[in-house]
C-alpha positions in Angstrom: 1.8 -30.4 33.3 -0.2 -27.5 34.6 1.5 -25.1 32.3 -0.3 -26.3 29.2 -3.8 -25.6 30.4 -2.7 -22.3 31.7 -1.0 -21.5 28.4 -4.2 -22.5 26.5 -6.2 -20.2 28.8 -3.9 -17.3 28.2 -4.2 -17.8 24.4 -8.0 -18.0 24.7 -8.3 -14.9 26.8 -5.9 -12.9 24.6 -7.9 -13.9 21.5 -11.2 -13.0 23.1 -9.9 -9.6 24.3 -8.5 -8.8 20.9 -11.8 -9.7 19.3 -13.6 -7.4 21.7 -11.2 -4.6 21.2 -11.2 -4.7 17.4 -15.0 -5.0 17.2 -15.7 -2.2 19.7 -13.1 0.1 18.0 -14.8 -0.5 14.7 -18.1 0.5 16.1 -16.7 3.7 17.7 -14.8 4.4 14.4 -18.1 4.4 12.5 -19.6 6.7 15.0 -16.7 9.0 14.6 -17.1 9.0 10.8 -20.8 9.9 11.1 -19.8 12.8 13.4 -17.3 13.9 10.7 -14.3 13.1 13.0 -11.1 11.2 12.2 -11.2 7.5 12.9 -8.6 7.9 15.6 -11.1 9.8 17.7 -13.4 6.8 17.8 -10.5 4.5 18.6 -9.2 6.6 21.4 -12.8 6.8 22.9 -13.1 3.0 22.6 -9.8 2.6 24.5 -11.1 4.9 27.2 -14.5 3.2 27.3 -12.9 -0.2 28.0 -10.8 1.2 30.8 -11.6 2.5 34.3 -12.9 5.8 32.9 -16.2 4.2 31.8 -16.3 0.4 32.2 -14.7 0.8 35.6 -17.7 2.8 36.8 -19.9 -0.3 36.6 -19.9 -2.8 39.5 -17.6 -5.8 39.4 -14.3 -4.2 38.3 -14.9 -5.1 34.7 -11.6 -3.8 33.3 -9.7 -6.1 35.6 -12.1 -9.0 34.8 -11.9 -8.5 31.0 -8.2 -7.7 31.0 -6.6 -9.6 33.9 -3.1 -8.4 35.0 -1.4 -11.6 33.8 -3.0 -11.1 30.3 -2.0 -7.5 29.8 1.7 -8.2 28.9 0.5 -10.3 26.0 -1.9 -7.6 24.8 1.0 -5.1 25.2 3.0 -7.2 22.8 0.2 -7.1 20.2 -0.1 -3.3 20.7 3.6 -2.8 20.2 3.6 -4.9 17.0 0.8 -2.7 15.7 2.7 0.4 16.7 5.9 -0.5 15.0 4.0 -1.4 11.8 2.3 1.9 12.0 5.6 3.7 12.5 7.2 2.0 9.5 4.4 3.4 7.3 4.9 6.9 8.8 8.6 6.7 7.9 8.0 5.2 4.5 5.6 8.0 3.6 8.1 10.6 4.5 9.6 12.0 1.3 12.9 13.5 2.6 13.9 14.4 -1.0 10.9 16.6 -1.2 11.7 18.2 2.1 15.2 19.2 0.9 13.7 20.9 -2.2 11.5 23.2 -0.1 12.5 26.8 0.4 13.2 29.0 3.4 9.5 29.8 3.9 8.7 26.2 4.8 11.6 26.1 7.1 10.5 29.2 8.9 6.9 28.0 9.3 8.1 24.6 10.5 10.4 26.2 13.0 7.7 28.5 14.4 5.2 25.6 14.5 7.7 23.5 16.6 9.7 25.9 18.7 6.9 28.0 20.2 4.9 24.9 21.4 8.1 23.3 22.5 9.1 26.3 24.6 5.6 26.6 25.9 5.6 22.9 26.9 8.8 23.5 28.8 7.3 26.4 30.6 4.2 24.4 31.5 6.5 21.6 32.8 8.3 24.1 35.1 4.9 24.9 36.7 3.7 21.3 37.0 7.0 19.6 38.0 6.6 20.3 41.7 3.5 18.1 41.6 5.4 15.3 39.9 8.8 15.1 41.5 8.5 11.4 41.9 6.7 8.6 40.0 6.2 5.3 41.9 8.8 6.3 44.4 11.4 7.2 41.8 12.7 10.8 41.6 12.0 12.5 38.3 14.2 15.4 37.3 12.8 18.6 35.7 14.9 18.1 32.5 13.3 14.8 31.2 9.9 15.9 32.4 10.1 19.2 30.6 11.5 17.6 27.4 8.7 15.1 27.2 6.0 17.8 27.6 7.8 20.1 25.1 7.9 17.3 22.6 4.3 16.4 23.2 3.2 20.0 22.6 5.2 20.5 19.4 4.1 17.4 17.4 1.5 17.5 14.7 -0.2 14.1 13.7 0.8 13.8 10.1 -1.5 10.8 9.2 -4.6 12.5 10.7 -3.7 15.8 8.9 -3.3 13.9 5.6 -6.7 12.3 6.0 -8.3 15.7 6.8 -6.7 17.4 3.8 -7.9 14.6 1.5 -11.4 14.6 2.9 -11.7 18.4 2.4 -9.9 18.4 -1.0 -7.2 20.7 0.4 -4.2 18.7 -0.5 -3.8 20.7 -3.7 -4.1 24.2 -2.4 -1.3 26.4 -1.1 -2.3 26.2 2.6 -2.9 22.5 2.5 0.4 21.7 0.8 2.3 24.0 3.2 0.7 22.4 6.2 1.4 18.9 5.0 5.1 19.7 4.2 5.6 21.4 7.6 3.9 18.4 9.3 6.3 16.0 7.5 9.4 18.0 8.6 8.0 18.5 12.1 7.1 14.8 12.4 10.7 13.8 11.5 12.2 16.4 13.9 9.8 15.4 16.6 10.7 11.7 16.5 14.4 12.6 16.4 13.9 14.9 19.4 12.1 12.2 21.3 14.9 9.7 20.5 17.3 12.1 22.1 15.0 12.6 25.1 14.7 8.9 25.6 18.5 8.6 25.4 18.9 11.3 28.0 16.5 9.5 30.4 17.9 6.0 29.9 21.6 6.8 29.7 23.7 6.1 32.7 25.7 9.3 32.7 27.3 11.3 29.9 29.3 8.4 28.5 26.2 6.2 28.4 24.4 8.9 26.5 27.2 9.3 24.0 27.2 5.5 23.6 23.5 5.4 22.8 23.8 8.3 20.3 26.8 6.6 18.7 25.0 3.3 18.3 21.9 5.0 16.9 24.0 7.0 14.4 25.7 3.7 13.4 22.3 2.1 12.8 21.2 5.1 10.7 24.4 4.9 8.7 24.0 1.2 8.0 20.5 1.9 6.8 21.6 4.7 4.5 24.8 3.2 3.2 24.0 -0.5 3.1 20.3 -1.2 3.3 18.9 1.5 1.0 21.2 0.7 -1.9 20.8 -3.1 -1.3 17.0 -2.7 -1.4 17.3 -0.7 -4.7 19.5 -3.4 -6.3 17.3 -6.3 -5.1 14.2 -4.5 -6.4 15.8 -4.0 -9.9 16.9 -7.7 -10.0 13.5 -8.9 -8.9 11.9 -6.8 -11.6 14.1 -8.2 -14.2 14.1 -11.9 -13.3 11.2 -12.8 -11.1 7.6 -13.4 -11.9 5.9 -9.9 -11.4 3.3 -11.6 -9.2 5.9 -12.7 -6.7 7.7 -9.4 -6.5 5.1 -7.8 -4.2 5.1 -10.6 -1.6 8.9 -10.8 -1.6 9.2 -7.0 -0.9 6.5 -7.2 1.7 8.5 -10.0 3.5 11.7 -7.9 3.2 10.0 -4.8 4.7 8.4 -6.7 7.6 11.6 -8.5 8.5 13.7 -5.3 8.2 11.4 -3.2 10.4 11.3 -5.9 13.1 15.1 -6.2 13.1 15.5 -2.5 13.3 12.9 -2.3 16.1 14.9 -5.0 18.0 18.1 -3.0 17.4 16.8 0.3 18.8 15.3 -1.6 21.8 18.7 -3.2 22.4 20.3 0.3 22.2 18.0 1.5 25.0 15.5 3.4 22.9 11.9 2.5 22.0 11.3 -0.1 19.2 9.3 2.5 17.3 12.4 4.5 16.4 13.9 1.5 14.5 10.7 0.9 12.5 10.5 4.6 11.6 14.2 4.8 10.6 13.9 1.7 8.4 10.8 3.0 6.7 12.5 6.4 6.1 15.6 4.6 4.6 13.8 2.5 2.1 14.0 3.8 -1.5 10.3 4.6 -2.0 10.8 5.6 -5.7 12.3 2.2 -6.6 10.0 0.0 -4.4 6.9 2.0 -5.3 7.1 1.0 -9.0 7.3 -2.7 -8.2 5.0 -2.8 -5.1 2.8 0.3 -5.1 0.7 -1.2 -2.3 3.7 -2.0 0.0 2.9 0.7 2.6 -0.8 0.1 2.4 -0.4 -3.7 2.9 1.7 -3.2 6.0 -0.7 -0.5 7.2 -3.6 -3.0 7.0 -1.9 -5.2 9.5 -1.2 -2.2 11.8 -4.8 -1.0 11.6 -6.0 -4.3 12.9 -3.6 -4.2 15.9 -3.6 -0.5 16.7 -6.9 -0.5 18.7 -5.1 -2.8 21.1 -2.6 0.0 21.7 -5.5 2.4 22.5 -7.0 0.1 25.0 -3.6 -0.5 26.6 -3.3 3.3 26.9 -7.0 3.6 28.1 -6.4 1.2 30.9 -3.9 3.8 32.4 -6.5 6.6 32.1 -9.0 7.0 34.9 -10.9 10.3 34.4 -13.1 9.5 37.4 -10.1 9.6 39.6 -9.0 13.1 38.5 -9.1 15.5 41.5 -9.1 19.2 41.5 -5.4 19.5 41.0 -5.5 17.0 38.2 -8.3 19.0 36.5 -6.2 22.2 36.7 -3.3 20.3 35.1 -5.5 19.0 32.3 -6.8 22.5 31.6 -3.3 24.0 31.6 -1.9 21.4 29.2 -4.9 21.7 26.8 -4.8 25.5 26.9 -1.1 25.7 26.3 -1.2 23.2 23.5 -4.0 25.1 21.7 -2.6 28.6 22.2 1.0 27.7 21.5 0.2 26.1 18.1 -2.1 28.9 17.1 0.5 31.6 18.0 3.5 29.8 16.6 2.0 28.4 13.4 -0.6 31.1 12.8 1.7 34.0 13.6 4.4 32.8 11.3 1.9 32.1 8.5 0.4 35.6 8.9 3.9 37.2 8.7 4.6 35.1 5.5 1.7 36.7 3.7 -0.9 33.9 3.8 -3.6 36.4 5.0 -5.8 36.2 8.1 -8.0 33.3 6.9 -5.1 31.4 5.4 -3.0 31.8 8.5 -5.8 30.7 10.8 -6.5 27.7 8.6 -2.8 26.8 8.7 -2.7 27.1 12.5 -5.8 24.9 12.9 -4.3 22.2 10.7 -1.0 22.2 12.5 -2.9 21.9 15.8 -4.1 18.4 14.8 -2.8 15.7 17.0 -3.7 12.0 17.4 -1.9 8.7 17.8 1.5 10.4 17.6 0.8 12.3 20.7 -0.4 9.3 22.7 2.7 7.4 21.6 4.9 10.1 23.1 2.9 10.1 26.3 2.9 6.3 26.5 6.7 6.2 26.2 7.0 8.7 29.0 4.6 6.7 31.1 6.5 3.4 30.4 9.8 5.0 31.3 8.5 6.4 34.6 8.9 10.0 33.6 5.2 10.8 33.5 2.7 9.6 36.0 -0.9 8.6 35.3 -2.2 12.2 35.9 0.1 13.8 33.4 -0.5 10.9 31.0 -4.3 11.4 31.3 -3.9 15.1 30.6 -1.9 14.5 27.4 -4.4 11.9 26.2 -7.3 14.4 26.8 -5.2 17.1 25.0 -4.7 14.8 22.0 -8.4 14.0 21.9 -9.6 17.6 22.1 -7.1 19.1 19.7 -7.8 16.4 17.1 -11.6 16.6 17.6 -11.6 20.5 17.4 -10.0 20.5 13.9 -13.1 19.6 11.8 -15.5 22.0 13.6 -13.0 24.8 13.3 -12.5 24.2 9.6 -16.2 24.3 9.2 -16.3 27.7 10.9 -13.6 28.9 8.5 -15.9 27.9 5.6 -14.0 24.8 4.5 -16.7 22.1 4.5 -16.3 18.4 3.6 -17.3 18.1 -0.1 -20.1 15.6 -0.8 -18.9 12.1 -1.9 -18.5 11.5 -5.6 -20.9 8.8 -6.8 -19.8 6.5 -9.5 -22.5 4.5 -11.3 -21.6 1.2 -12.8 -23.8 -0.7 -15.4 -25.8 -3.5 -14.1 -23.8 -6.7 -13.5 -20.4 -4.9 -13.8 -18.2 -4.4 -10.7 -15.5 -1.8 -10.3 -12.5 -2.6 -12.5 -14.6 -4.0 -15.3 -15.0 -7.4 -13.7 -18.5 -8.8 -14.5 -20.4 -10.1 -11.5 -23.7 -11.7 -11.5 -26.0 -10.3 -8.8 -29.3 -11.8 -8.1 -32.0 -9.2 -7.8 -29.8 -6.3 -8.9 -31.4 -3.0 -9.9 -30.6 -0.9 -12.9 -27.2 0.1 -11.4 -25.1 0.3 -8.3 -24.1 3.5 -6.6 -20.7 3.4 -5.1 -19.3 6.3 -3.1 -15.7 6.9 -4.1 -13.2 6.8 -1.3 -9.5 7.1 -1.2 -6.7 5.9 1.0 -5.2 8.7 3.1 -2.6 7.1 5.3 -2.7 5.5 8.7 -5.5 6.3 11.0 -3.5 8.1 13.6 
């Protein structure tokens, strides 16, 4: 009978922790916006603040008091739910048909933006591996360690990039379109590469690796051959027969159930659940579903946005900047320097050779150097699998934070400022959308700053 009170206590603490995390993340996100930084910067800092890096400096071991060890697994479940919802939206926003229509220039720029940082990450791993031959008493080979660092170096955070391009009204110019397309291709390649890396680490020998790859290929084939056409047919029938007001909720239910099943499938295969959610989002026929439920991705993203701060705190609990010694500081400096320089050389050099000009090539390189949640997901998977220790994980989190935070100041230096918000004035008593609303004490008009949706806050 003692289990019930304990269960009630766990639920109460999880709810209280979630409320604290979401509230503090919202405060930090507002501060980040005022500093003209992406929201993800504030959320990462909130996660670090609630961990040993800041809260742990106060007396009383507050991180352990607020987030007891027996509560953290439940918080981890919430964080993983937010993560798979986010990854579905990332996959759903990938327009693979548009990628196929792009020419050789985009392919060359994408290859340079990925391969140079990937190779540089492998080189840095060769230098750092002697310090990380074992994690928690378990031997770590050079190959998985190098592949994780190479993948982490090569990724560009697509959602953060999309938000920056929207804020600076760059989505329509040549450099902005090229950067966004290269980020889409690079993001897809990066997740596929990471799936292979995870399979290499988790597989029990060559046959185990081939089994995992075969099962993943089977899942992708089912999504492409069965699920995508089925979703298209169901959408057409729903549009013809159902009440239009019920189509959106039905498709939302279908999407959530599908992404959770695919997340379960990839977890059973031996990969991370995020790969299943990403694959399901990529497979859905966006052109068909978008006409019936234009807010499908946005509605799922709203759920993820609420839960993603829990992921940042879960990551922040593994980062202790105060415990970084001299060798750890050298590792952080090396990883940050390699990440910056490799992207600038790979992306900027290829852009310059393509004829974008010095300013255009530099702008392209700065945009491609943007990282965010994607980077921390890669690092967290490596930490969970025992390939990366807390020192390397901390270095990658710091690298993600600095490379993302540097994007806006560098664009300012290049003469690409954030345009002032567009103010729309509505007549008195009339709300946006033409809906009349009585407001007591209203003035002659209401100033509303126009704002648009620009993807997940990663």
